[in-house]
C-alpha positions as CSV (number, residue, x, y, z in Angstrom):
1,M,-30.6,5.6,18.4
2,L,-27.8,3.3,17.2
3,R,-30.1,0.8,15.5
4,Q,-29.2,2.0,12.1
5,R,-26.3,3.9,10.6
6,S,-26.5,7.6,11.3
7,T,-26.5,10.1,8.4
8,E,-25.4,13.0,10.5
9,A,-22.4,14.9,9.1
10,E,-18.9,15.1,10.5
11,W,-17.1,18.3,10.8
12,M,-14.0,16.8,9.2
13,D,-15.9,16.1,6.1
14,D,-16.8,19.9,5.7
15,A,-14.8,21.4,2.8
16,A,-14.8,24.7,4.7
17,A,-12.6,23.2,7.5
18,T,-9.4,25.2,8.0
19,G,-6.0,23.9,7.9
20,P,-5.2,24.6,11.6
21,D,-8.5,23.1,12.6
22,F,-7.8,19.9,10.5
23,A,-4.1,19.8,11.9
24,G,-5.6,20.1,15.4
25,A,-7.9,17.3,14.9
26,L,-5.4,15.0,13.2
27,R,-3.1,15.4,16.2
28,D,-5.7,14.3,18.6
29,L,-7.1,11.5,16.4
30,A,-3.7,10.1,16.5
31,R,-3.9,9.9,20.2
32,V,-7.3,8.3,20.0
33,N,-6.0,5.7,17.6
34,R,-3.2,4.8,20.0
35,L,-5.6,4.7,23.0
36,T,-8.0,2.3,20.9
37,F,-5.3,0.1,19.3
38,A,-6.8,1.3,15.9
39,L,-3.7,0.4,14.0
40,R,-3.3,-3.3,15.2
41,P,-5.9,-5.0,13.1
42,T,-4.4,-3.8,9.9
43,L,-0.9,-4.6,10.9
44,A,-2.0,-8.1,11.9
45,W,-3.6,-8.5,8.6
46,L,-0.7,-7.4,6.6
47,E,1.4,-10.0,8.6
48,A,-1.1,-12.8,7.6
49,L,-0.9,-11.6,4.0
50,R,2.9,-11.6,4.0
51,R,3.0,-15.2,5.4
52,R,0.3,-16.5,2.9
53,S,1.7,-14.9,-0.2
54,G,5.4,-15.1,0.7
55,A,5.7,-11.4,-0.7
56,T,8.9,-9.6,-0.1
57,G,7.8,-6.5,-1.7
58,L,4.5,-4.8,-1.6
59,S,2.8,-1.6,-3.2
60,V,0.3,-0.4,-0.6
61,L,-2.4,2.3,-0.9
62,D,-4.1,3.8,2.1
63,V,-7.5,5.3,1.3
64,G,-8.5,8.2,3.6
65,A,-5.0,8.3,4.9
66,G,-5.4,11.5,6.9
67,G,-2.3,12.5,8.8
68,G,-0.3,9.2,7.7
69,D,-0.5,7.4,10.9
70,M,-1.2,4.2,9.3
71,L,1.5,4.6,6.6
72,R,4.1,5.3,9.1
73,A,3.1,2.3,11.1
74,I,3.3,0.2,8.0
75,A,6.8,1.6,7.2
76,G,7.9,0.4,10.7
77,W,6.3,-3.1,10.3
78,A,8.0,-3.5,6.9
79,A,11.4,-2.5,8.1
80,R,11.2,-5.0,10.9
81,R,10.3,-7.8,8.5
82,G,12.6,-6.9,5.7
83,V,9.6,-6.1,3.4
84,A,10.3,-3.6,0.6
85,V,7.2,-1.3,0.5
86,Q,6.0,1.4,-1.9
87,L,3.6,3.5,0.1
88,T,0.8,5.9,-1.2
89,G,-1.7,7.9,0.8
90,L,-5.0,9.1,-0.7
91,D,-7.1,11.7,0.9
92,R,-9.3,14.3,-0.5
93,S,-8.6,17.0,2.0
94,P,-6.0,19.5,0.9
95,W,-4.8,19.6,4.5
96,A,-4.0,16.0,4.8
97,A,-0.9,15.7,2.6
98,P,1.2,18.7,4.1
99,Y,0.4,17.4,7.6
100,A,1.5,13.9,6.7
101,A,4.6,15.2,5.3
102,A,5.4,17.3,8.2
103,A,5.0,14.4,10.5
104,G,7.7,12.5,8.4
105,T,5.2,10.2,6.5
106,P,7.2,8.0,3.9
107,G,5.9,7.5,0.3
108,A,3.7,9.4,-2.0
109,F,0.5,11.3,-1.4
110,I,-2.6,11.8,-3.7
111,T,-5.0,14.5,-2.9
112,A,-8.2,13.5,-4.7
113,D,-11.6,11.9,-4.4
114,L,-10.9,8.0,-4.4
115,F,-13.5,7.6,-7.2
116,D,-11.4,10.1,-9.4
117,L,-8.3,7.9,-9.2
118,D,-6.8,6.8,-12.5
119,P,-8.7,3.5,-13.4
120,A,-5.5,1.9,-14.5
121,Q,-3.8,2.5,-11.2
122,R,-3.7,-0.7,-9.0
123,F,-1.8,-1.7,-6.0
124,D,-0.7,-5.0,-4.3
125,V,-2.7,-4.1,-1.2
126,V,-5.4,-1.5,-0.6
127,L,-6.2,-0.5,2.9
128,C,-8.9,1.6,4.5
129,A,-8.8,2.3,8.3
130,Q,-11.5,4.5,10.1
131,F,-12.7,5.9,6.9
132,A,-15.5,3.7,5.5
133,H,-17.9,5.1,8.1
134,H,-17.7,8.4,6.2
135,L,-19.4,6.8,3.3
136,P,-23.1,6.5,2.9
137,D,-24.3,3.0,1.9
138,P,-24.5,3.5,-1.9
139,E,-20.9,4.8,-2.0
140,L,-19.9,2.0,0.3
141,V,-21.1,-0.6,-2.1
142,R,-19.4,1.2,-4.8
143,F,-16.2,1.3,-2.7
144,L,-16.3,-2.3,-2.0
145,R,-16.3,-3.0,-5.8
146,W,-13.6,-0.5,-6.2
147,M,-11.3,-2.0,-3.6
148,E,-11.9,-5.5,-5.2
149,D,-10.8,-4.1,-8.5
150,R,-7.8,-2.2,-7.3
151,A,-6.1,-4.7,-5.2
152,R,-4.0,-7.4,-6.8
153,I,-3.2,-9.4,-3.6
154,G,-5.6,-8.2,-1.0
155,W,-7.7,-5.5,0.5
156,L,-8.9,-4.6,4.1
157,I,-11.3,-2.2,5.7
158,S,-11.0,-1.6,9.4
159,D,-13.8,0.3,11.2
160,I,-15.7,0.8,14.3
161,H,-18.4,-1.5,15.8
162,R,-21.5,0.6,16.4
163,H,-22.4,0.0,20.0
164,W,-23.6,2.1,22.8
165,I,-20.4,1.1,25.0
166,A,-18.3,2.5,22.2
167,W,-20.4,5.7,21.8
168,G,-20.3,6.3,25.5
169,F,-16.6,5.9,25.8
170,A,-16.0,8.4,22.8
171,W,-18.2,10.9,24.5
172,V,-16.6,10.6,27.8
173,A,-12.9,10.2,26.8
174,T,-12.8,13.0,24.2
175,R,-14.2,15.4,26.7
176,A,-12.0,14.3,29.6
177,A,-8.9,14.7,27.5
178,R,-10.1,18.1,26.1
179,Y,-9.5,17.0,22.6
180,H,-10.0,19.4,19.6
181,P,-13.6,20.5,19.3
182,M,-13.8,18.7,16.0
183,V,-12.7,15.5,17.4
184,I,-15.2,16.0,20.3
185,H,-18.1,16.6,17.8
186,D,-17.2,13.9,15.4
187,S,-16.3,11.1,17.9
188,T,-19.9,10.0,18.8
189,I,-21.1,10.7,15.3
190,S,-18.4,8.3,13.9
191,V,-19.6,5.6,16.3
192,A,-23.2,6.3,15.1
193,R,-22.2,6.2,11.4
194,S,-20.4,3.0,11.9
195,F,-21.3,-0.7,11.5
196,V,-22.7,-3.9,13.0
197,R,-22.0,-7.3,11.4
198,A,-25.4,-7.3,9.6
199,D,-24.6,-4.0,7.8
200,W,-21.4,-5.5,6.4
201,E,-23.2,-8.5,5.3
202,R,-25.8,-6.6,3.5
203,L,-23.3,-4.3,1.8
204,L,-21.1,-7.1,0.6
205,A,-24.3,-8.8,-0.8
206,E,-25.3,-5.6,-2.7
207,A,-21.7,-5.2,-3.9
208,G,-21.4,-8.7,-5.0
209,V,-18.2,-9.0,-3.3
210,E,-16.9,-11.9,-1.1
211,A,-14.9,-11.0,2.0
212,E,-14.1,-12.2,5.5
213,I,-15.8,-10.3,8.3
214,R,-14.0,-10.3,11.7
215,W,-14.7,-8.6,15.0
216,R,-11.7,-7.2,16.6
217,F,-11.0,-5.8,20.1
218,P,-11.9,-3.3,21.1
219,F,-15.3,-2.6,19.1
220,R,-14.0,-2.9,15.7
221,W,-14.7,-4.8,12.5
222,T,-12.4,-5.8,9.7
223,V,-13.6,-6.6,6.3
224,G,-11.4,-7.9,3.5
225,R,-9.8,-10.7,1.6
226,I,-6.5,-12.1,0.6
227,R,-6.5,-13.6,-2.9
228,A,-5.5,-17.3,-3.0
């Protein structure tokens, strides 16, 4: 059943999702991200970009920012290294920005579909963690071109490796921990909607975009590039 990307819908993408449900799901997703080291690949890539570019200041856009976990982690990373950052989160859910603000997320927040963002608006770095699997293939091809166009220095996608072990872990762990029903429902679907290396190779070829594909522990892919 995991030979191809699933097209089954996730509850989190339902426009009818309520604020309390969304907030409950975001709280438990933050726990899942900590448990699966979901933030580490992006922070490691940012460190590589900092060293390669010598940048002491960066404007950063996080696409599909959700509750702002990544932005808060980046703020901590930047503070430890003396990097001045201008942080912006982008999420189409009306519940994301209030939750992120209440959690103390620094920076600005844009509530919009990513493809509706002002075409003139660009950033040094564009990031996307745990969001790409929400997009069907045609939108992903468009998104790859979008990131290539929006990022001045570099861009990165970090998402799940589609594998039966990851699927089984998601099924067991979310139920054992008694996570929010939305997280339980969406966890295995997220894995089924995610990627193997061949998916990324095909999508990049369709988009006409060159990028580095790397497997990251545990069961994760990063796709992106740092401009020379």
